[in-house]
N, C-alpha and C positions, 0 to 999 in steps of 0.2 A: 531326598531327591524325588522329584515328582515323577510318577509313573506315566509314561506316554501311552496312548491307545495303540493297539497293534494295527498296522496298516500294511497293505501289500502293493498298492499301485500309486501311492503318494508317500511323501516323506515329511515328517513333522519334527521340527526342532523347537526348543524352548530355552530361553535365556533371558534373565533380568526382566521377567514379566512379559516378554514378547514371544508369542508362538508364531512360527512361520510354516505354512503348509504348502508344499511344492507338489504339483501334479507330475507324475512320472510315466505318462503314456504317450510320449512323443510319437510312437509308431502309428497312433491314430489321432494325432494332433490334440491329445488330451480331451477326447470326446467324453461327454458325460453319460452317454448311453452305450450299452454294450461293454462297459467297463465297471469297475468298482468305485470310480471316483465320486459319484453322487452320494453313494452310501458312506464312503469314508469322510466326505465333507460333513455329512449328518453326524457321524460318530464323533468327529472332532468338535463340532459345535456343542454336542451334549457333554463332552469331556470338559470343555471350557466352562460351561455353566456351573459345574459342580466343583471346579478348581479355582478357588479364590486367589491363587497365586498368579493367574493369567490376567494381564491388563489389556492386551491388544492381540488381535489375530490378523496376520497378513496372508493373503492367498496369492499364489503365482504359479506359473507353469514352467517346467523345465523343457527346453527345446524350442521349436519354432513358433508355438502357439500358446496363448493363455488357455483357450479351449475352443474347439470347433463346434461345440454343442452336440447335436444329435449326429450319430454316424449315418451318413447318407447311404452307404452301402447296405446297412441294416434296414433302413427305410425302404430302399429299392427291393430288397429280397423279402421284406415283411418278416424279419427275424426279431426274436426277443420281444420287447415291449411293443413293437410295431405290427405284430401279427396277432391273428385270432379274431374273435367276434368284437363288435363295438363294446360290449360289456367288459370283455377281457382287456381290451386296450385301455378303457377307462380306468379299470382297477390297476393296471400296470402303471399308469401315470400317477394315480392317487397314492399308491404305496411305493412308488419309485422316486422319480425326480421331484414330485411335489413334496415329498418328505424333506428333501434338501431345501426347498424354498421355505418351508415352515421353520426348519432349523435355523436357516440364515436370518429369518425375521426375528426369531426368538432368542438369538444369541445375545448375551448380556454385556459384552465388551465391544469397544470400537473395532470395526473391521476395515481393512484396507485392501483393495484390489491393486496389486502390482502387475499391470497388464504388459507383459513382456512381448506379446505378439498378437496374432489374430484372436479376437473374441467375437464369435459369430453365433447367432441364434441363441440357444440356451447358454452358451458361453458368455455372450453379451449380457443376457439377463442376469447371470450370476454376478457380473460386475455391478449391476444395478442393485443387487441385493446387499452390497457392501455400503458402508457409510462414506468412504472416501475412495476415489478412483484416481490413480496416477499411472500414466502409460509411457512406454518407450515411444520415441518419435517415429518408430517404424510400425507401430501397432495399427491394426485395422479393426473396425467395429461395425456390426450390422445386425438389425432386427429382421432377419431374412426369411422368416417362416412362410410368408405369402408367396415367395418365389417357388416353393415346393407345394403350394396348394394346401397348406395347413396353417394352424394358428399357434401362438405361443402357449402350449399346454402346461408349461412350467410356472405360469403366473406372470410372465413378462409384461402382459398388458396392464397389470396392477402396479408393478414396480417402475416401469419406464416413465409413465406420466409424472410420477413423483420425483423423478430425477431431472427430466428434460422439459416438463410442462406438457399439457395436453396437446397443444397444437403441434409442437415439434415431435412428440411421441407419435401422433397420428401420421405425420408425414413420413417418418422413418418406418413405421409399421406398414403403411399402405404402399410405399415405394419398394421396400425390401432392399434399399441400396446400402452399399458398404461405404463408410466414411473413414477418412484418415484421422490421425490423432489431433492434428491441428484444428480440423473442423469440430471434432468432438469436444475439444477444449473451448472453442469459440462459442458453441451453443450450450455450454454449461454441463456437459456430461462428465468431462474430466476436470479435476481440480488443477492438475499440473501435467506437463509433458517434459520428459527428461531424455537426454541421450541414453541409448540402451545400456551403456556401461555404467551409468550413474543411477539407474532405476532402483535397484535394491538398496543401495546406500541411502538414497533419499527416503524410501519407504520405511526402512529400518530406523532411520533418524526420527521420523514422525511417530512411528510406533513406540519408540522408547520415550518420547515426550509424553504421549498419552499414558503409557504404563507407569510413568513416574508419579502420577497424581494419586491421591488417596483412593484406594480401590473401591470402597463401598460407594463413595460419592460418584465415582466414574460410572459404575454400573447403574446406579439410580438415575444419573443423568441420561444414560442411554434409554432406560425404561421410560423416562419422561418424554423423550423425543418420539418414541414409538406411540405412547399413549396420546400425545397431542394430535396424532393423525386421525384418531377415531372418536375422541371425546368432545362433547360440547364444552365451551369455555367455563361455565360455572362449575361443572363437575370436575373439569381438569384443575381448576384453581384449588378446589377442596383437596384433590389428590396431591397436588404440589405441597400444600400446607401440611398434610399428614406425613408425607415423606420427609419434608424439611424438619419437622419436629424430631424425627428419628435421627437425622443427620446432626442436628444441633446438640444432641446428647451423646454422640459417639466419641470414643477415645481418639479416633483418627482426626476428627474435627478439632478437638481440644489441642492435640499435638500440632496440627497444621497452623492454628491461630497462634499458639505459643511460639512456634518457630518464626512466624512472620513478624510478630511483635519484637522478638529478640533481634532479628535482623534490622528492623527499622530503628531500634534504639542504638544499635551499634554503628549506624551511619554518622 
């Protein structure tokens, strides 16, 4: 039995290769600041990376929101990470919510954001840190930092253009407007939109599909998708060839090919 990390403000379940992390701070609309949620997301990502039994991670919120991002009342009162000198605020971001951004980028398995409700500010950015975004038809999304006279200090200006394209990311960032699920799907931020009651069924179905694949190849495929964003093509092709040579000599590859050939011969 796999030992799950100890969590206080979120709940983690694990079954058949699929891990589901549910945020449980509906009292503050699953805010990522002033709670333990960002730290617990980081801990779960680290747990996933050292646990080869995990094939997919799904993130979702319990209650009315996926995540409202930063706690506006804390911002107003200059509490927690929003108080102190510029140097202290910088350090609070670097060793706080930015650790979550790094962990989400470094996670080695496919990630799915099951957006059950509002995903605003840093909550929206968290969805953009995932590989796949599927939302309830009642969800609202927004890159709203400019409305408060601040910028996406969690790295959202790096993630959003890679999801929506530079022009659309600029429009959403500069306007600070909130969009509904239908528009988010139309402009390519969401892969799918589901009725609220079908959201988790659909996300778990997709997660199981991913997790059913050979685990090493799945994780290496995720690594390649990340590397392709920062490497020049000649270097990337060399990297692909190196990783492919490892895959070709793995037992999971031999078993997968053997199974496919047997199925083809049985037809």
